[in-house]
C-alpha positions in Angstrom: -16.5 -11.4 -14.4 -18.9 -9.3 -12.4 -19.0 -8.9 -8.6 -21.5 -7.0 -6.6 -20.8 -5.7 -3.1 -22.8 -3.6 -0.7 -20.9 -0.5 0.6 -21.8 1.9 3.4 -22.8 5.4 2.2 -19.6 6.7 3.9 -17.4 4.3 2.0 -19.2 5.0 -1.3 -18.8 8.7 -0.7 -15.1 8.3 0.1 -14.5 6.3 -3.1 -16.3 8.9 -5.2 -14.0 11.7 -3.7 -10.8 9.7 -4.2 -11.8 8.7 -7.8 -12.7 12.3 -8.7 -9.4 13.6 -7.3 -7.7 11.3 -9.8 -10.1 12.3 -12.6 -11.7 8.8 -12.7 -15.1 7.3 -12.2 -15.5 5.0 -9.2 -15.6 1.8 -11.4 -12.3 2.7 -13.0 -10.8 3.6 -9.7 -11.8 0.3 -8.1 -10.6 -1.6 -11.2 -7.2 0.1 -10.8 -7.0 -0.8 -7.1 -8.0 -4.4 -7.7 -5.6 -4.8 -10.7 -2.8 -3.4 -8.7 -3.5 -5.7 -5.7 -4.5 -8.9 -7.5 -1.2 -9.7 -9.2 -0.7 -13.5 -9.7 1.2 -15.3 -6.9 3.6 -18.0 -8.1 4.3 -20.0 -4.9 5.3 -23.6 -4.6 3.3 -25.6 -2.1 4.9 -25.4 1.4 6.6 -22.1 0.7 5.8 -19.5 3.2 4.2 -16.3 1.8 5.8 -13.0 2.5 2.9 -11.0 3.9 4.6 -7.6 4.4 6.7 -5.7 2.0 10.5 -5.8 2.5 12.1 -3.0 4.5 13.4 -0.4 2.0 17.2 -0.5 1.9 17.8 3.0 0.4 16.1 6.4 0.1 15.1 5.6 -3.5 13.5 2.3 -2.3 11.5 4.3 0.2 10.3 6.8 -2.4 9.5 3.9 -4.8 7.4 2.2 -2.0 5.6 5.4 -1.1 4.8 5.9 -4.8 3.5 2.3 -5.0 1.2 2.7 -2.1 0.0 6.1 -3.3 1.3 7.9 -0.2 2.2 11.0 -2.2 -0.7 13.5 -2.1 -2.3 11.8 0.9 -2.6 15.2 2.5 -3.5 17.1 -0.7 -6.3 18.9 1.0 -3.8 20.6 3.2 -2.6 23.2 0.7 -1.0 25.5 3.4 1.5 23.2 5.0 2.9 25.9 7.4 -0.7 26.8 8.4 -1.5 23.1 9.1 1.7 22.8 11.1 0.8 25.9 13.2 -2.7 24.5 13.8 -1.4 21.1 14.9 1.2 22.7 17.2 -1.5 25.0 18.8 -3.8 22.0 19.3 -1.0 20.1 20.9 0.0 22.9 23.2 -3.6 23.5 24.3 -4.8 20.0 24.9 -5.6 18.9 28.4 -3.2 16.4 29.9 
């Protein structure tokens, strides 16, 4: 099946960056996102859908959820974490109230 969508130049550029960081082309990256999100739903009529993920019960559940939603590496552009922390602290201290 083939779908065609119009994307803003900003969205297209963001997808290209994310795909390249994963070593993929945009088409493969989008296919991976769609495959991950479009799992079949087996629901009986009249059964309410669970729209949000369950609250993680343990630290390992939290890590598994973060891994599932690709939270790891979200700030991969911030290689110097202590430098980023200093910059954020300085910005917070110098902002106008």
